[in-house]
C-alpha positions, 0 to 999 in steps of 0.5 A: 499499499505504501508503494502505491501511495508513493508512486501516486504522489510522485506521479502527481508531482511530476505531472503538475510540474510538467509545464515548468521546463525549458525550450529552445527555438530559433524564430523568424519574424517577418518585416513589420511583424511581431512575435508574441510569446505567452499571450495566455494564462501562465506562470513566470518565465525567463527568456534568454534572447539573441538577435541574430539579425542585421538590424535592431529589434524591440522587445517589450512586455504586455500584460493580459490585462492591457498596456505595455512596459519595459521596452528594450532595444536589442542590437544585432548579435546582442543577447538579453535576458528578460524575466516575464511576470505571470499572465504577461506576454513578451513581444519581439517587434520587427519594425524593419523591412527585412526578415529578422531571426532570434534565438530564444531559450525559455525557462520556467513555465513553457505552457506559453501560446506563440504567434504572430501579429502585425 
């Protein structure tokens, strides 16, 4: 009986923590477009972002309840680390007329929506 209870509790713990981990991505953003990470309910997450484009990008946070804050300009080949609060999206904006590319390493809550917007 103790083994079954222990096994159940271990499985429950692993299942409840499954959204906490990491993900790695190289993301392409079309000209005059934005990539939106985490535009859904979620916990805190951290993004290590490297701009692998030949032009600057703007990164900022957008809480689900509205507004934006904490803008950062990321120059070519520059890396930044951004800690994002619960229920707040991270927006990577490409205002240039060229395709942009970023390397992302995300830790924390990785149950995040991902999409693009004009």
